[in-house]
C-alpha positions in Angstrom: -0.1 0.0 0.0 2.0 2.9 -1.2 -0.1 5.7 0.0 0.2 4.5 3.8 0.8 7.9 5.7 2.2 6.2 8.6 5.2 5.0 6.8 6.8 8.5 7.0 7.5 7.4 10.6 10.0 4.6 9.4 12.8 7.2 9.2 12.4 7.2 13.2 13.7 3.6 13.2 17.0 3.1 11.7 16.9 -0.8 12.4 14.3 -1.0 9.7 17.1 -0.4 7.1 18.4 -4.0 7.4 15.7 -5.8 9.1 12.0 -6.8 9.3 10.7 -6.2 12.4 7.6 -8.0 13.3 8.0 -8.5 17.0 6.4 -5.3 18.5 4.2 -7.6 21.0 7.7 -8.6 22.7 10.2 -5.8 21.9 9.3 -2.8 19.8 11.8 -1.4 17.2 14.1 1.3 18.8 13.4 4.8 17.8 16.2 7.1 16.8 15.1 9.6 19.3 15.9 6.9 22.2 19.5 7.0 21.5 19.6 10.8 21.7 17.6 10.8 25.0 19.8 8.1 26.5 22.8 10.0 25.7 21.2 13.1 27.2 20.8 11.1 30.5 24.5 10.3 30.3 25.6 13.9 29.6 23.4 15.2 32.6 24.9 12.5 34.8 28.4 13.7 33.7 27.9 17.3 33.7 25.8 17.7 36.6 26.5 15.0 39.0 24.3 15.1 42.1 22.7 18.1 40.7 21.3 16.1 37.9 18.5 14.8 40.2 16.8 18.4 39.9 16.5 17.4 35.9 15.5 13.7 36.7 12.9 13.7 39.3 10.5 15.9 37.3 10.8 13.5 34.3 9.3 10.7 36.6 5.9 12.2 36.7 6.4 13.8 33.3 7.0 10.3 31.7 3.9 9.0 33.8 1.7 11.6 32.3 3.0 10.8 28.8 1.9 7.2 29.3 -1.4 8.4 30.9 -2.4 10.1 27.6 -2.1 6.7 25.9 -4.1 4.9 28.7 -6.8 7.5 28.6 -6.6 8.5 32.2 -5.6 11.8 34.1 -2.3 13.3 34.6 -0.8 12.5 37.9 -2.4 9.0 38.3 0.4 6.8 36.7 3.4 5.7 38.8 6.6 4.6 37.2 7.6 1.0 38.1 10.5 -1.4 36.9 8.3 -4.0 35.7 4.9 -5.6 35.7 5.6 -8.0 38.5 6.7 -5.3 40.8 3.4 -3.3 39.9 1.2 -6.3 40.6 3.0 -7.2 43.8 2.5 -3.6 45.0 -1.3 -3.8 44.4 -1.2 -7.2 46.1 0.6 -5.6 49.0 -2.2 -3.2 49.6 -5.0 -5.8 50.0 -6.2 -7.6 53.1 -7.2 -11.1 52.2 -9.8 -11.5 54.9 -12.6 -14.1 54.3 -15.2 -14.1 53.0 -13.9 -11.5 50.4 -10.4 -13.0 49.8 -10.7 -14.3 46.1 -8.4 -13.5 43.4 -10.1 -14.3 40.0 -8.5 -14.5 36.7 -8.2 -16.7 33.6 -5.3 -19.2 32.6 -4.5 -17.2 29.7 -2.7 -14.5 32.1 0.9 -14.1 31.6 2.8 -16.3 34.1 4.8 -13.9 35.8 1.7 -12.2 37.4 0.2 -15.7 38.2 3.2 -16.3 40.4 2.6 -13.0 42.2 -1.1 -13.9 43.0 -0.1 -17.6 43.8 2.3 -16.4 46.5 -0.6 -14.2 47.9 -2.0 -17.6 49.2 0.4 -17.3 51.9 -1.5 -14.3 53.1 -4.8 -15.8 52.9 -5.6 -15.2 49.3 -7.9 -17.8 47.5 -6.9 -18.1 43.9 -9.3 -19.1 41.3 -7.9 -19.6 37.8 -10.4 -20.0 35.2 -9.4 -22.3 32.2 -9.7 -21.2 28.7 -11.3 -24.4 26.5 -9.2 -23.7 23.5 -6.4 -21.7 24.6 -7.1 -18.9 22.2 -10.3 -17.3 23.2 -10.8 -15.8 26.8 -13.2 -17.8 28.9 -15.5 -14.9 29.2 -18.7 -16.6 30.4 -16.8 -18.8 32.9 -14.7 -15.7 34.1 -17.8 -13.7 34.6 -19.5 -16.4 36.5 -16.4 -16.7 38.9 -16.7 -13.2 39.8 -18.9 -13.2 42.9 -19.2 -11.5 46.3 -16.1 -13.4 47.7 -13.9 -11.7 45.0 -11.6 -9.1 46.1 -9.8 -8.5 42.8 -9.8 -9.5 39.2 -6.2 -9.1 37.8 -6.5 -9.9 34.0 -4.6 -9.5 30.9 -6.4 -7.3 28.3 -4.9 -9.2 25.3 -3.7 -12.7 25.7 0.0 -13.2 24.8 -0.4 -16.6 23.4 -3.2 -15.8 20.9 -3.7 -12.0 20.6 -7.4 -12.4 21.7 -8.9 -9.4 23.2 -10.9 -9.6 26.5 -14.3 -7.6 27.0 -13.1 -5.2 29.7 -16.3 -3.4 29.9 -18.3 -6.6 30.8 -15.5 -7.5 33.4 -15.7 -4.2 34.9 -19.5 -4.2 35.2 -19.6 -7.6 36.7 -16.8 -6.6 39.1 -18.7 -3.5 40.2 -21.8 -5.4 40.8 -20.3 -7.6 43.2 -17.8 -5.1 44.9 -14.7 -6.5 43.4 -11.7 -4.5 42.0 -10.1 -4.9 38.6 -6.4 -4.6 37.6 -5.8 -4.6 34.0 -2.7 -5.7 32.4 -2.3 -3.5 29.3 1.1 -4.7 28.3 -0.2 -6.4 25.1 -2.8 -3.7 24.3 -1.3 -0.2 25.1 -0.1 1.2 21.8 -1.9 -1.1 19.4 -5.5 -0.8 20.7 -7.1 2.6 21.7 -7.6 2.7 25.5 -10.0 4.8 27.5 -9.3 3.4 30.9 -11.0 6.2 32.8 -14.1 6.0 30.7 -14.2 2.3 31.2 -14.1 2.7 35.0 -11.0 0.6 35.2 -9.7 0.5 39.0 -6.1 -0.1 38.2 -3.8 -0.9 35.1 -0.2 -1.8 34.6 2.2 -2.5 31.7 5.6 -1.5 30.3 7.3 0.4 27.5 9.0 -2.7 26.0 6.6 -3.9 23.3 4.2 -1.6 21.4 5.3 1.5 22.9 8.9 0.9 21.4 10.4 2.2 24.7 12.9 -0.5 25.7 12.8 -2.4 29.2 12.7 -1.0 32.7 10.1 1.6 32.3 6.8 0.0 33.6 3.8 1.8 35.1 0.9 1.4 37.4 -2.2 3.4 37.1 -4.7 3.7 40.0 -8.0 5.5 40.0 -7.4 8.6 42.3 -10.2 8.0 44.5 -9.1 4.4 45.1 -5.5 5.3 45.5 -6.3 7.6 48.5 -7.6 4.5 50.3 -4.6 2.2 49.5 -1.5 1.6 51.7 0.9 -0.6 50.0 3.3 -2.7 52.1 5.5 -3.1 49.2 6.7 0.7 49.3 9.9 2.9 49.7 11.0 6.3 50.2 9.6 7.8 47.1 6.2 6.9 48.1 6.6 9.1 51.2 5.1 12.8 51.2 8.6 14.0 52.3 11.2 11.5 50.9 14.1 13.7 51.6 13.0 14.4 55.2 14.6 10.8 55.9 12.2 10.3 58.5 12.2 6.9 60.5 8.6 6.9 61.5 5.9 4.9 59.6 5.5 6.0 56.0 3.3 9.0 55.3 2.0 8.2 51.8 2.1 10.7 49.2 -1.4 12.0 47.9 -0.9 11.8 44.3 -1.2 8.2 42.9 1.9 8.8 40.8 4.0 8.8 43.9 1.7 7.0 46.5 2.3 3.9 44.5 6.0 4.3 44.0 8.7 2.5 46.0 12.4 3.1 45.8 14.7 5.1 43.5 13.1 5.4 40.2 14.5 3.7 37.1 16.0 6.9 35.6 18.0 5.7 32.6 14.8 3.6 31.4 12.7 6.9 31.5 15.0 8.5 29.1 15.1 5.4 26.7 11.4 5.0 27.0 10.0 8.4 26.5 10.6 8.7 22.6 8.4 5.7 22.1 5.3 7.1 24.1 5.6 10.4 22.4 5.6 8.7 19.0 2.4 6.9 19.8 0.8 10.1 20.7 2.1 11.7 17.5 1.0 8.9 15.3 -2.3 8.3 17.1 -3.4 4.8 18.3 -6.5 4.9 16.4 -4.6 5.2 13.2 -2.4 2.3 14.4 -5.4 0.2 15.1 -6.9 0.9 11.6 -3.6 -0.2 10.0 -3.0 -3.2 12.2 -6.4 -4.6 11.5 -5.8 -4.3 7.7 -2.2 -6.0 8.0 -3.0 -8.7 10.3 -5.9 -9.6 8.1 -3.5 -9.9 5.1 -0.9 -11.7 7.0 -3.4 -14.3 8.3 -4.7 -14.7 4.6 -1.1 -15.6 3.6 -0.5 -18.1 6.3 -3.9 -19.7 5.8 -3.0 -20.3 2.2 -0.1 -22.5 3.4 -2.3 -24.5 5.8 -0.7 -23.3 9.0 -2.8 -23.4 12.1 -3.8 -20.0 13.2 -4.1 -19.5 17.0 -5.6 -16.1 16.8 -9.3 -15.2 16.6 -10.4 -14.2 13.1 -12.8 -11.5 14.1 -11.4 -7.9 14.2 -13.1 -7.0 17.5 -11.6 -10.0 19.1 -8.1 -9.7 17.6 -5.3 -7.2 18.7 -2.1 -6.5 16.9 -0.5 -10.0 16.6 -1.0 -13.2 14.5 0.1 -16.3 16.1 0.5 -19.4 13.9 2.0 -22.9 14.2 3.1 -25.8 11.9 5.5 -28.8 12.6 9.0 -27.4 13.2 8.0 -23.9 13.7 10.3 -23.2 16.6 13.6 -23.9 14.7 12.2 -21.7 11.7 11.4 -18.9 14.0 15.0 -19.0 15.3 16.4 -19.0 11.6 14.0 -16.2 10.9 15.7 -14.1 13.6 19.1 -15.0 12.4 18.2 -13.6 9.0 17.0 -10.6 10.6 13.2 -11.2 10.2 12.4 -10.8 13.7 9.7 -12.8 15.4 9.4 -15.2 18.3 7.9 -18.6 19.2 6.0 -19.4 22.2 4.6 -22.8 23.3 1.0 -23.3 22.7 1.1 -20.1 20.5 3.5 -20.9 17.8 5.2 -18.1 15.9 4.1 -14.8 16.8 4.4 -11.9 14.2 3.2 -8.4 14.9 3.1 -5.6 12.1 3.4 -2.2 13.6 2.8 1.4 12.3 6.2 1.3 10.7 5.6 -2.0 8.7 5.1 -2.1 5.1 2.8 -4.6 3.2 5.9 -5.7 1.3 7.7 -6.7 4.6 4.8 -8.9 5.4 5.0 -10.7 2.0 8.6 -11.0 2.3 8.4 -12.5 5.8 6.1 -15.2 4.6 8.3 -15.9 1.6 11.2 -16.2 4.0 9.2 -19.0 6.0 8.7 -20.6 2.7 12.4 -20.5 1.8 13.5 -21.8 5.1 11.0 -24.8 5.0 12.2 -25.8 1.4 15.8 -26.3 2.7 15.3 -27.2 6.3 17.0 -25.9 9.5 20.4 -27.1 10.3 20.4 -29.1 13.6 16.9 -28.1 14.6 17.0 -30.3 17.7 19.5 -27.7 19.2 17.1 -24.8 18.6 15.6 -23.4 21.8 14.8 -20.1 23.4 
C-alpha cells in the first residue's frame, strides 16, 4: 500500500534499514530519538553530578503523564515501576485477604509472571481462582464472569492474551466486578499502543504495563495506574522512600504516603535511565495516534492471516477484528527452529509454546515486509534448518 501515511515514521527507526521487525508484541523497534535521549541522560549525569536529580525527578511524573495520555487517564495517576511483576506485587500488598472476600479471580491465559505474584499471595490468605480457557485462544468470558462473585476481592486480568492476541471484553468484566464489589487490575502490556484505550471512561480501577512492546520504549520503564479516589484509600506494604510525602526528610516513622497516585504507589529510587530510553516511543504513539495504528494493524493482520492460511498453517488468533489485537500467532511442525532461523536472517519474530510463531506488524511496517516474511518462511522450510533439535529459546 504505497499511500500509507504512517510509513513516514519509518525514518524514526534506523533498524528497519536492514531488518524486518515483526516483534512489537515482545520488543518494539528502537526509535532514533531513544538514542539521543539516552545520551542526554549520560550527559546530565556526567556534567551535573548530584545536581542532575533536579532534572531527573520531574521526568518521573512527566513520563507517567505521557503514558497516561495513551491509557486515557488523568495526569498524575500513573506511577513509574520497574516491571509488571513489581506493579502487581505493589497492588497485592495493598490488600487484606480476609474471608469471605479473599478471592483473586483471573483466567489461565494471564501471563505467568503475574500468576506467580498472586499464587504467592495465598500465604497471606488469598484464595486464587484460575478459570481455564477451553481452546487456549479465546478468553473464557462466560466462565470468568461467572467466577466473579461476592467473595471476589480483585480480578487481575490481561487485556490481550499473549498466546493468541485475543482481546478480553474489559467493560463486561468491570461491570460484573462493580456489581459484586470487586476490583479490576488490567494488564495492558499487550494492548497499550496497538489498541485505543480509555481506561477512565471504562471505569477500570487499576492498570499496569510497560514500555518494551508496542510503545517501542525498551526495558525498565513499567507503570501502574490507580484510580485517584481508590489510590487515596490504599496503603501498599511493598513501598519505599519515594512513596513518602517527604522522601528527603529521611524520617524513621511509619511511611506518610504521598497524596498523588503517581508517587503514592511508587517504591524505591525510580529507574531513571529507562525513563530516558522509553520516552521517545510513548511520544511517537501520541504523535501517530493509536486509532490510526489500530486501523492499519487490522488491515495488515488480515493480510498476514490470509497468506498463512494459504499455506495451511494453524492460526491461533481470533479471526474477528473485534476479538483480535495486533499479533498473528500461527503454528506448524518445526515452527520453533524456523522462528530461530528467521531471527538469524533478521526477520524478527518469536515462538512461544501453545502459541507458535508470533508476528506483529506495527505502524512502521510495510505491506511488502509482510509478504517478504512469509516468503522467507517458505524458503527456510524448503531447505530445512540445520540441527533443529538444538534450537531453543
